[in-house]
N, C-alpha and C positions, 0 to 999 in steps of 0.2 A: 544486390547494383549495377554490378558488371556484365549482366545479364541485361538488363534494361539497357544501359550503354550501348552493349556488343549489339540488340536488335534496333536503337536507332540508327548505329552508324551501318546496318545493312539496307535499311529501308529509308534513308534519309533524302533518297530524293521524289519517294514516292509520299510522303511526309511531307515536303516543302511543297510537292503539288497540293495535297489537302488544305495544308496553312494557305495557299493564295488563293484557292479555290472559294474557301470559306472569306474573303477579304472582299474579295469581287463581288461575290455574293452578296455581303454586307451593306459595300456599299448601291452594287444596283437596287436593293430593296429601300436601302434611303434614301436614294434618289429620283426615285419612280412611285409617285405614290400610287396607278393602280398595282403595281408590284406591293409596297407596303402593304396593304387592302388587303390584297388575294395574302399573303404571310400571314397580316394578324388572324383573320377567318380562320386559313389551315392550323393555327397555335391555339386558337381559342377551340375547334375541333377536336384538336387532338387531347389537349388538358382537358377540357371540360370530359370527355370520354373516360380519362385516368382517375378525375375526383369523384367524376358519378359513382363508380364503380368501386371507386374507396367508401363514400357515403353511405355505398349500400351495407357497405359492411358496419360501418358506426353506427347508423341510424337504428340497425336492428337490436343495438345496446342498450340505444337509447327511448327504445321505445316506448316504457314508463313514463319517461316526463311528458315526450311530445302529447302521449295519449291522456298523461291530466291536463294540458294545454286546452286540448280539442275537448275534451269530458267538458270543462267551463265554458267555453267558448259556446259549446253545442246549449248548457243549459240555459246561458243568458239569452242564445236566442229560442228557446223556447219559451224563455218569461217574455219576451216580445210577441210571439204568438199568440201568448194568454193576455195579452195587455195591462201585465203588469208592470206597473209604472218603475224604469229606472232612477234612479241616482244622475241628478243633473253632468256630474261631474266624474259620471262614468269612463275611466281609461281605454277600453276596448271600441273596436268603429263597427261603425253598423254601415254600410256601404249604402242602403235605403237612403238614408239622411243625406247624400248628395245626391247634386245635380246630376238627370237625365244625360248629361256632358259628358258623362265622366266614365268610361268602360273601365270592367276590374277581370284582372286575369291572376292566376293560382302559379304559384311554383315553388320550389322548393330548393333550399341552397347548397349545393355541394360541394362548396370551399368557403368557410369564412376565416379572416384576419382582422383582429381586434389590436396587437399588439405592435403593430410600425406608427410611423409619422403617417403613412397615405394607404391606409387600409382598403381594401377590395373585395367585391364577393364575387362568387363565381353561381348561377342561377340554371335551372335544366330546362329552362324555354329559351327561346330566340326567333328568328325572323322566319322558321317556318310555322311558330305560333304568335304569329302579329306583333312581335316583340322587337319595338326600336328604340335606337337612341333616345335618350332624355324623356322616357318614361320614367313616372315616380314609381315609389316601392316603401310601402308599408308593410308591418306588419296587423296582427290583429289588436295592438297594445299603442303601435303607432310608428315613425317616420323611421326607415332605412335607411334609405339615399338615391341614387337616381342611376338608370341604365348608362353605363357609358359605352359599350361595345358588343359587338351580337354577331352570331353565327348563324348557321342554320337551326340548330338544337340549343345553342349555350346563350346567357349575355354575362359581362361581368356590368359589376355595378358599383359606381363609388361611392362606398362607405361616410356616413354620417361624422365617423372616427378619420374624416382625410382631410389633411390638413390645405386642401386644395379644393375642400366644400363651404359653398357660400350660399344659404337657403331663407329664403324671406320669413321668416315669423314673426308674433307679436305675443303681448299681453291677453288674453285671454276676458279679464274684466276692463278694461280700458282701450284694447283696441292697437294702443300705440304700437308702432310695426320697429325692425330690428334685425337684421343680420346672425345667424346660427351659423358661427363656424368649430372649430374643435383645437385645442391649444395642444391636444398630444400630449397631454400628463397622464389621464385617467378613463378610461373605456367606458366609466358611469358616469362621465357628464360631460354638457357641450356647454360654450356660452354664447350668449345673447348678446351682441353689441349694437351700438347706436341707438338705444334707447332714451332720450333725452330726459334730463333732470328733471321736468314738470309731473314726468308719468309717477302715479303711488303707485309703486316697488315697494313688494312685501313678500317674503319669505313662506313658503308653500303656495303661492300663486300658479296657476297652470298656466302653460306654455302652447302654443296651438302655433298649425301653419297658418300664413295669414290671405292665401290667396291670390297674390299680387305678382304671381307666373303662374306660365301655360302650365306646370307642371304637377304642382300639387292643387286640391282645391282647400279653399280656407277649413279649419274645422281639424286637420289631422293632428291626434295629441303630438308634444314633443318631450315635456316633463314638466317637473316643480322647481320653483326659484331656490337654489338651497342655500346660496349668498349674492350679495351684491355688493357695489361700490361704486363711487364716479372713476371717469380717465382723470389722466391728470392734467387735463383744461377745463375739470369738473364741467361741464357742457352733455356730459351722456356717461350713462348707466352700464359697467361689466360685470353682464349678470353671470351666475355659474347655476347651470341648467342641469338637474338629476335630470337621466333619459325614463323615462315607463320603460322601455327599451332592456331587457339583458341583451347586449350586444353580444357575449361570447356564446350565448346560447339559442340563438335563434336557429329554426329548420324550415317553417312554412312562411309564405310572405304572395302579398297580394301586388301586384302591377297593374298601377295608375294609367290608365290613355287619357289625355282631352281630347276628346273629338274635335274640337274646335281648334287645336294648336296653329296648324297650319295656317288659319286664316287668320289669325294673332300676330304668328311670325311675320307673314307678307305686309301686316299693317304696317308693324314697328320696323319692317325693312329687315329682318333679323334673316 
Protein backbone atom coordinates (compact mmCIF):
# COMPACT_ATOMS: atom_id res chain seq x y z
CA UNK A 1 0.00 0.00 0.00
CA UNK A 2 2.84 2.36 0.87
CA UNK A 3 4.45 1.66 -2.52
CA UNK A 4 1.25 2.62 -4.30
CA UNK A 5 1.05 5.88 -2.33
CA UNK A 6 4.71 6.64 -3.11
CA UNK A 7 4.09 5.94 -6.83
CA UNK A 8 1.14 8.37 -6.87
CA UNK A 9 3.18 11.06 -5.09
CA UNK A 10 6.12 10.64 -7.51
CA UNK A 11 3.89 10.81 -10.59
CA UNK A 12 1.18 13.17 -9.35
CA UNK A 13 1.72 15.72 -12.12
CA UNK A 14 1.51 13.13 -14.88
CA UNK A 15 -1.54 11.44 -13.32
CA UNK A 16 -3.26 14.83 -12.95
CA UNK A 17 -2.55 15.53 -16.63
CA UNK A 18 -4.13 12.19 -17.64
CA UNK A 19 -7.20 12.90 -15.51
CA UNK A 20 -7.72 16.38 -16.97
CA UNK A 21 -7.06 15.11 -20.49
CA UNK A 22 -9.66 12.35 -20.05
CA UNK A 23 -12.26 14.82 -18.73
CA UNK A 24 -11.67 17.25 -21.60
CA UNK A 25 -11.88 14.41 -24.13
CA UNK A 26 -15.16 13.26 -22.61
CA UNK A 27 -16.67 16.76 -22.79
CA UNK A 28 -15.51 17.13 -26.41
CA UNK A 29 -17.15 13.84 -27.46
CA UNK A 30 -20.41 14.61 -25.66
CA UNK A 31 -20.77 18.14 -27.02
CA UNK A 32 -19.98 17.44 -30.69
CA UNK A 33 -22.12 14.99 -32.67
CA UNK A 34 -19.32 14.35 -35.21
CA UNK A 35 -16.78 13.41 -32.53
CA UNK A 36 -19.40 11.33 -30.72
CA UNK A 37 -20.21 9.40 -33.91
CA UNK A 38 -16.52 8.72 -34.60
CA UNK A 39 -15.97 7.59 -31.03
CA UNK A 40 -18.93 5.16 -31.16
CA UNK A 41 -17.76 3.70 -34.48
CA UNK A 42 -14.22 3.25 -33.15
CA UNK A 43 -15.51 1.65 -29.96
CA UNK A 44 -17.72 -0.71 -31.97
CA UNK A 45 -14.73 -1.67 -34.12
CA UNK A 46 -12.49 -2.43 -31.13
CA UNK A 47 -15.06 -4.21 -28.99
CA UNK A 48 -16.40 -6.03 -32.04
CA UNK A 49 -12.96 -7.47 -32.74
CA UNK A 50 -12.61 -8.66 -29.14
CA UNK A 51 -16.10 -10.19 -29.07
CA UNK A 52 -15.49 -11.86 -32.44
CA UNK A 53 -12.32 -13.55 -31.18
CA UNK A 54 -14.04 -14.69 -28.00
CA UNK A 55 -17.00 -15.94 -30.01
CA UNK A 56 -14.72 -18.04 -32.21
CA UNK A 57 -13.49 -19.87 -29.10
CA UNK A 58 -16.90 -20.37 -27.46
CA UNK A 59 -18.47 -21.22 -30.80
CA UNK A 60 -16.14 -24.21 -31.17
CA UNK A 61 -17.50 -25.74 -27.96
CA UNK A 62 -21.08 -25.01 -29.05
CA UNK A 63 -20.82 -26.67 -32.46
CA UNK A 64 -22.97 -29.68 -31.57
CA UNK A 65 -25.99 -27.59 -30.57
CA UNK A 66 -25.69 -25.26 -33.56
CA UNK A 67 -25.25 -28.16 -35.96
CA UNK A 68 -28.44 -29.71 -34.61
CA UNK A 69 -30.33 -26.44 -35.23
CA UNK A 70 -28.92 -26.15 -38.76
CA UNK A 71 -29.75 -29.80 -39.46
CA UNK A 72 -33.35 -29.20 -38.38
CA UNK A 73 -33.62 -26.16 -40.63
CA UNK A 74 -32.05 -28.02 -43.57
CA UNK A 75 -34.57 -30.82 -43.06
CA UNK A 76 -37.43 -28.33 -43.20
CA UNK A 77 -36.06 -26.71 -46.37
CA UNK A 78 -35.67 -30.12 -48.02
CA UNK A 79 -39.33 -30.84 -47.23
CA UNK A 80 -40.30 -27.57 -48.90
CA UNK A 81 -38.33 -28.52 -52.00
CA UNK A 82 -40.14 -31.86 -52.11
CA UNK A 83 -43.50 -30.05 -51.84
CA UNK A 84 -44.38 -31.62 -48.51
CA UNK A 85 -47.07 -29.63 -46.70
CA UNK A 86 -45.96 -28.07 -43.44
CA UNK A 87 -48.05 -27.35 -40.38
CA UNK A 88 -49.69 -23.93 -40.81
CA UNK A 89 -48.56 -22.93 -37.32
CA UNK A 90 -44.90 -23.82 -37.92
CA UNK A 91 -42.60 -21.47 -36.04
CA UNK A 92 -39.82 -21.75 -38.62
CA UNK A 93 -39.43 -18.75 -40.89
CA UNK A 94 -39.25 -19.14 -44.66
CA UNK A 95 -38.00 -15.94 -46.31
CA UNK A 96 -39.71 -17.01 -49.56
CA UNK A 97 -43.09 -16.31 -47.95
CA UNK A 98 -42.33 -12.60 -47.63
CA UNK A 99 -42.68 -9.92 -50.29
CA UNK A 100 -39.79 -9.11 -52.63
CA UNK A 101 -39.79 -5.70 -50.93
CA UNK A 102 -37.65 -7.28 -48.19
CA UNK A 103 -34.00 -8.32 -48.50
CA UNK A 104 -32.35 -10.81 -46.15
CA UNK A 105 -28.74 -10.95 -44.90
CA UNK A 106 -27.20 -13.58 -42.63
CA UNK A 107 -25.01 -12.86 -39.59
CA UNK A 108 -23.69 -14.39 -36.38
CA UNK A 109 -24.15 -13.04 -32.88
CA UNK A 110 -20.73 -12.57 -31.27
CA UNK A 111 -21.98 -11.10 -27.98
CA UNK A 112 -25.34 -11.73 -26.34
CA UNK A 113 -26.73 -10.25 -23.13
CA UNK A 114 -30.08 -11.34 -21.67
CA UNK A 115 -29.87 -10.73 -17.91
CA UNK A 116 -29.84 -6.90 -17.92
CA UNK A 117 -32.74 -4.46 -18.06
CA UNK A 118 -31.62 -3.13 -21.44
CA UNK A 119 -30.00 -5.98 -23.33
CA UNK A 120 -27.93 -5.40 -26.47
CA UNK A 121 -26.44 -7.95 -28.88
CA UNK A 122 -23.44 -7.57 -31.20
CA UNK A 123 -23.33 -9.15 -34.69
CA UNK A 124 -20.45 -9.63 -37.12
CA UNK A 125 -21.92 -7.58 -39.98
CA UNK A 126 -21.89 -3.82 -40.46
CA UNK A 127 -21.88 -0.94 -42.93
CA UNK A 128 -19.50 -2.80 -45.27
CA UNK A 129 -22.19 -5.49 -45.57
CA UNK A 130 -24.95 -2.94 -46.32
CA UNK A 131 -26.32 -3.16 -42.77
CA UNK A 132 -27.93 0.02 -41.46
CA UNK A 133 -29.71 1.34 -38.40
CA UNK A 134 -33.33 0.22 -37.92
CA UNK A 135 -33.02 -3.02 -39.90
CA UNK A 136 -34.92 -5.90 -38.30
CA UNK A 137 -33.16 -8.96 -36.88
CA UNK A 138 -34.75 -12.42 -36.66
CA UNK A 139 -33.68 -16.04 -36.27
CA UNK A 140 -35.13 -19.14 -37.92
CA UNK A 141 -37.70 -19.27 -35.09
CA UNK A 142 -38.73 -15.66 -34.64
CA UNK A 143 -38.02 -12.05 -33.80
CA UNK A 144 -34.72 -11.02 -32.14
CA UNK A 145 -34.43 -7.22 -32.23
CA UNK A 146 -33.58 -4.09 -34.23
CA UNK A 147 -30.20 -2.78 -35.46
CA UNK A 148 -29.09 0.19 -33.35
CA UNK A 149 -25.52 1.28 -34.13
CA UNK A 150 -23.17 0.18 -36.92
CA UNK A 151 -19.46 0.30 -37.68
CA UNK A 152 -17.62 -1.03 -40.73
CA UNK A 153 -17.79 -4.72 -39.81
CA UNK A 154 -20.05 -4.91 -36.76
CA UNK A 155 -23.42 -3.72 -35.48
CA UNK A 156 -25.28 -3.65 -32.19
CA UNK A 157 -28.86 -4.88 -31.89
CA UNK A 158 -31.47 -3.68 -29.40
CA UNK A 159 -32.85 -7.00 -28.18
CA UNK A 160 -36.57 -7.59 -27.66
CA UNK A 161 -35.37 -8.15 -24.06
CA UNK A 162 -34.76 -4.42 -23.70
CA UNK A 163 -36.85 -2.02 -21.63
CA UNK A 164 -36.72 0.59 -24.43
CA UNK A 165 -37.98 -1.81 -27.12
CA UNK A 166 -41.54 -1.44 -28.43
CA UNK A 167 -42.55 -3.44 -31.53
CA UNK A 168 -45.93 -3.61 -33.26
CA UNK A 169 -47.38 -7.12 -32.94
CA UNK A 170 -50.77 -8.79 -33.24
CA UNK A 171 -52.89 -11.83 -32.46
CA UNK A 172 -52.46 -14.16 -35.42
CA UNK A 173 -56.08 -15.40 -35.38
CA UNK A 174 -57.89 -12.07 -34.96
CA UNK A 175 -55.42 -9.42 -36.26
CA UNK A 176 -55.92 -7.23 -33.17
CA UNK A 177 -52.86 -4.96 -32.79
CA UNK A 178 -50.75 -4.18 -29.74
CA UNK A 179 -47.23 -3.26 -28.65
CA UNK A 180 -44.62 -5.85 -27.71
CA UNK A 181 -42.55 -4.73 -24.69
CA UNK A 182 -40.45 -6.38 -21.97
CA UNK A 183 -40.91 -6.03 -18.21
CA UNK A 184 -37.31 -7.06 -17.47
CA UNK A 185 -38.24 -10.11 -15.39
CA UNK A 186 -37.78 -13.29 -17.47
CA UNK A 187 -35.87 -13.89 -20.72
CA UNK A 188 -38.44 -16.51 -21.78
CA UNK A 189 -41.33 -14.01 -21.90
CA UNK A 190 -42.26 -10.63 -23.36
CA UNK A 191 -45.50 -8.71 -22.89
CA UNK A 192 -48.11 -7.66 -25.45
CA UNK A 193 -50.14 -4.63 -24.33
CA UNK A 194 -52.94 -2.45 -25.74
CA UNK A 195 -54.99 -5.38 -27.07
CA UNK A 196 -58.67 -4.27 -26.73
CA UNK A 197 -60.85 -6.37 -24.44
CA UNK A 198 -63.24 -7.15 -27.31
CA UNK A 199 -60.49 -9.36 -28.79
CA UNK A 200 -60.86 -13.11 -28.34
CA UNK A 201 -57.74 -13.98 -26.36
CA UNK A 202 -56.87 -17.60 -25.62
CA UNK A 203 -53.86 -19.24 -23.99
CA UNK A 204 -51.72 -20.97 -26.61
CA UNK A 205 -52.67 -18.61 -29.46
CA UNK A 206 -49.81 -17.34 -31.62
CA UNK A 207 -48.43 -13.78 -31.63
CA UNK A 208 -46.77 -12.43 -34.79
CA UNK A 209 -45.41 -9.09 -36.03
CA UNK A 210 -48.12 -6.88 -37.49
CA UNK A 211 -46.32 -5.35 -40.46
CA UNK A 212 -47.51 -1.91 -39.25
CA UNK A 213 -43.96 -0.53 -39.27
CA UNK A 214 -41.26 -0.24 -41.93
CA UNK A 215 -38.93 -2.60 -40.02
CA UNK A 216 -40.57 -6.05 -39.84
CA UNK A 217 -42.89 -7.63 -42.40
CA UNK A 218 -46.18 -9.05 -41.21
CA UNK A 219 -46.09 -12.61 -39.94
CA UNK A 220 -42.71 -12.97 -38.21
CA UNK A 221 -43.37 -15.36 -35.27
CA UNK A 222 -43.01 -13.99 -31.76
CA UNK A 223 -44.44 -16.57 -29.38
CA UNK A 224 -47.60 -17.97 -27.82
CA UNK A 225 -49.94 -16.59 -25.18
CA UNK A 226 -48.96 -17.91 -21.74
CA UNK A 227 -51.41 -15.87 -19.64
CA UNK A 228 -53.41 -12.65 -19.80
CA UNK A 229 -55.39 -10.15 -17.73
CA UNK A 230 -57.16 -6.84 -18.13
CA UNK A 231 -55.37 -3.63 -17.17
CA UNK A 232 -56.48 -1.45 -14.25
CA UNK A 233 -58.98 0.43 -16.40
CA UNK A 234 -60.27 -2.92 -17.73
CA UNK A 235 -60.14 -1.68 -21.33
CA UNK A 236 -57.11 -3.53 -22.65
CA UNK A 237 -55.43 -6.88 -22.15
CA UNK A 238 -51.93 -7.31 -20.76
CA UNK A 239 -50.67 -10.55 -22.32
CA UNK A 240 -47.66 -12.59 -21.22
CA UNK A 241 -46.05 -14.11 -24.33
CA UNK A 242 -43.78 -17.16 -24.23
CA UNK A 243 -41.12 -16.56 -26.89
CA UNK A 244 -40.44 -19.09 -29.64
CA UNK A 245 -36.77 -18.07 -29.49
CA UNK A 246 -34.49 -19.10 -26.66
CA UNK A 247 -32.83 -15.69 -26.36
CA UNK A 248 -30.03 -17.15 -24.22
CA UNK A 249 -28.61 -19.40 -26.96
CA UNK A 250 -29.07 -17.63 -30.31
CA UNK A 251 -26.08 -17.66 -32.64
CA UNK A 252 -27.25 -17.46 -36.27
CA UNK A 253 -29.57 -14.61 -37.29
CA UNK A 254 -31.06 -13.00 -40.38
CA UNK A 255 -31.20 -9.24 -40.96
CA UNK A 256 -34.24 -7.82 -42.76
CA UNK A 257 -34.05 -4.73 -44.98
CA UNK A 258 -37.25 -3.10 -46.18
CA UNK A 259 -36.37 -1.84 -49.67
CA UNK A 260 -39.14 0.77 -49.40
CA UNK A 261 -38.22 2.00 -45.91
CA UNK A 262 -36.80 5.37 -47.06
CA UNK A 263 -39.86 6.12 -49.20
CA UNK A 264 -42.20 5.24 -46.32
CA UNK A 265 -40.18 7.33 -43.83
CA UNK A 266 -40.18 10.34 -46.16
CA UNK A 267 -43.94 10.03 -46.63
CA UNK A 268 -44.48 9.98 -42.85
CA UNK A 269 -42.02 12.82 -42.34
CA UNK A 270 -39.63 10.74 -40.15
